[in-house]
C-alpha positions in Angstrom: 19.5 -58.8 17.9 22.9 -57.6 19.1 26.0 -59.9 19.2 26.4 -59.1 22.9 23.9 -57.6 25.2 25.0 -56.8 28.8 22.3 -55.7 31.3 22.8 -54.5 34.9 26.1 -56.2 35.3 27.9 -56.1 38.7 31.7 -56.6 38.5 34.0 -57.1 41.4 36.7 -59.0 43.2 36.6 -61.2 46.3 33.0 -60.3 46.9 33.4 -56.5 46.6 31.6 -54.8 43.8 33.6 -52.2 41.8 31.2 -51.6 38.9 27.4 -51.7 39.3 24.5 -51.6 36.8 26.6 -51.8 33.7 24.5 -52.0 30.6 25.7 -51.8 27.0 25.5 -53.8 23.8 27.8 -54.7 20.9 26.3 -54.9 17.4 27.7 -56.7 14.4 30.3 -54.5 12.8 31.0 -52.4 15.9 34.5 -51.3 16.9 34.3 -50.8 20.7 37.2 -49.7 22.9 37.0 -50.3 26.6 39.1 -47.9 28.7 39.6 -47.0 32.3 42.1 -47.1 35.2 43.8 -50.3 36.3 41.7 -52.4 38.6 38.3 -51.0 37.4 37.2 -54.3 35.8 38.1 -54.1 32.1 39.6 -57.5 31.9 37.1 -59.0 34.3 34.3 -57.8 32.0 35.9 -59.4 29.0 36.4 -62.7 30.8 32.8 -62.7 31.9 31.6 -62.3 28.4 34.0 -65.1 27.3 32.7 -67.4 30.0 36.0 -67.7 31.8 34.9 -65.4 34.6 31.6 -64.7 36.4 29.9 -61.5 37.1 28.5 -60.9 40.6 25.1 -60.0 39.1 23.3 -59.0 35.9 22.8 -60.8 32.6 25.0 -61.4 29.5 23.2 -62.6 26.3 24.9 -63.6 23.0 22.9 -63.1 19.9 22.9 -64.0 16.2 24.0 -67.6 17.0 27.3 -66.5 18.6 28.9 -69.0 20.9 31.6 -68.2 23.5 34.1 -70.5 21.8 33.5 -68.6 18.5 35.0 -65.4 19.9 38.6 -64.8 18.8 40.6 -63.7 21.9 44.0 -62.1 22.4 44.7 -61.9 26.1 47.5 -59.8 27.7 50.8 -61.6 27.1 53.1 -62.6 30.0 56.8 -62.8 29.5 56.6 -66.6 29.5 54.1 -66.6 26.7 56.3 -64.3 24.6 59.0 -67.0 25.0 56.7 -69.8 23.8 58.8 -72.4 21.9 56.6 -73.2 18.9 56.6 -72.2 15.2 54.5 -69.4 13.9 52.4 -71.9 11.9 51.8 -74.0 15.0 50.6 -71.0 17.0 48.3 -69.8 14.3 46.9 -73.2 13.6 46.1 -73.7 17.3 43.4 -71.1 16.9 41.3 -73.8 15.2 41.2 -75.8 18.4 38.0 -74.3 19.8 36.0 -75.9 17.0 37.4 -79.3 17.8 36.8 -79.5 21.6 39.5 -81.4 23.3 40.7 -83.3 20.2 43.7 -81.6 18.7 43.5 -83.1 15.2 43.6 -80.6 12.4 42.0 -81.2 9.1 42.6 -79.7 5.6 40.1 -76.9 6.3 41.9 -75.9 9.4 45.3 -75.8 7.6 43.8 -73.8 4.8 42.4 -71.3 7.2 45.7 -70.9 9.0 47.5 -70.4 5.7 44.9 -67.8 4.6 45.3 -65.8 7.8 49.1 -66.0 7.6 48.9 -64.5 4.1 46.2 -62.0 5.2 48.6 -60.5 7.9 51.7 -60.8 5.7 53.2 -63.5 7.9 53.6 -66.4 5.4 57.4 -65.8 5.0 57.7 -66.3 8.8 55.6 -69.6 8.9 58.5 -71.8 10.0 60.2 -69.3 12.3 60.1 -69.8 16.1 57.5 -67.6 17.7 59.9 -66.4 20.5 62.4 -65.2 17.9 59.9 -62.6 16.5 59.6 -58.9 17.4 56.8 -57.7 19.6 54.8 -56.4 16.7 55.3 -59.6 14.7 54.2 -61.7 17.7 51.0 -59.6 18.0 50.2 -60.2 14.4 50.7 -63.9 14.9 48.3 -63.9 17.8 45.8 -61.9 15.7 46.1 -64.5 12.9 45.5 -67.2 15.5 42.4 -65.4 16.8 41.0 -65.0 13.3 41.3 -68.8 12.9 38.8 -69.0 15.8 36.2 -66.6 14.5 34.4 -65.1 11.6 32.4 -62.7 13.7 34.1 -61.0 16.6 37.5 -60.4 18.1 38.3 -59.6 21.8 41.7 -57.9 22.4 43.2 -57.1 25.8 45.8 -54.3 25.5 47.2 -55.6 22.2 49.6 -52.7 21.6 51.1 -52.7 25.2 54.9 -52.7 24.9 54.9 -52.0 21.2 56.8 -49.0 19.8 54.6 -46.3 18.2 55.3 -47.5 14.6 54.4 -51.2 15.5 51.3 -50.0 17.4 50.1 -47.8 14.5 50.6 -50.7 12.0 48.6 -53.0 14.3 45.8 -50.4 14.5 45.7 -50.2 10.7 45.4 -54.0 10.4 42.5 -53.9 12.9 40.8 -51.2 11.0 40.9 -53.2 7.8 39.6 -56.4 9.5 36.8 -54.3 10.9 36.0 -52.9 7.5 35.8 -56.4 6.2 33.0 -57.2 8.7 34.6 -58.5 11.8 33.4 -56.9 15.1 36.2 -55.7 17.4 36.1 -55.2 21.2 39.5 -53.9 22.5 40.8 -53.0 25.9 43.3 -50.2 25.7 45.1 -47.5 27.7 46.0 -45.7 24.5 43.3 -43.0 24.3 45.0 -41.3 21.4 44.8 -44.6 19.5 41.0 -44.3 19.6 41.0 -41.5 17.1 40.3 -42.8 13.6 39.9 -46.3 14.9 37.1 -47.0 17.4 33.5 -46.0 16.8 32.2 -46.7 20.3 33.8 -46.2 23.7 33.0 -47.9 27.1 34.8 -45.9 29.8 34.7 -47.8 33.1 35.0 -45.7 36.3 34.3 -46.7 39.9 31.6 -44.0 40.3 30.5 -43.6 36.7 30.4 -45.2 33.3 30.4 -43.7 29.8 29.1 -45.7 26.9 28.6 -44.0 23.5 30.2 -42.8 20.3 33.8 -41.9 19.9 32.8 -38.4 18.8 30.7 -37.8 22.0 33.6 -39.2 24.1 36.3 -37.1 22.6 33.9 -34.1 22.6 33.8 -34.2 26.4 30.8 -36.5 27.0 32.8 -38.6 29.4 34.4 -35.8 31.2 37.7 -37.5 30.3 
């Protein structure tokens, strides 16, 4: 069974549908990019799958034992979030909270996981630094380490390279590619169509009148009339 199976979804705002009959699936190991104009429902779709939003119709099924609180999630960052006064370690460790419910008590296993993900993303030397003192690229890697503490299966990312310079964006893509190669499924919202090349394997292009869902090769070959 797929990790995520969406059938005949209807997405909209304030009672008005903007996307109808949306059907697609995400299998283990996929690297899916969701693209489209602003206001077409990309973030709404992601929030519906996460359970923090509600579709106007249709069905979302999670398979292979996946639970909504086991999806690692990097939302779009606001300016106030970028100025968050916590250490890098505290931010990364907070990714373990989903597995504890409302009780914010960390055990040895949580701390070990946080340290492992700091090392994995080359952040260990910044462990005691204040999050708001980091560059944009460093902050995104911290949030990625945090999301990895929440999941072993799947990551959701909402425009993770927005605001990053081209070098930082490319570095972030390379990290995602490696994480995907190690078995983690990735679902990413992006406006960076050029960044799809060499990274994504599937594309979901949302449009008001039409939707493309298929392989990156078909999409770049003109299958979406992009």
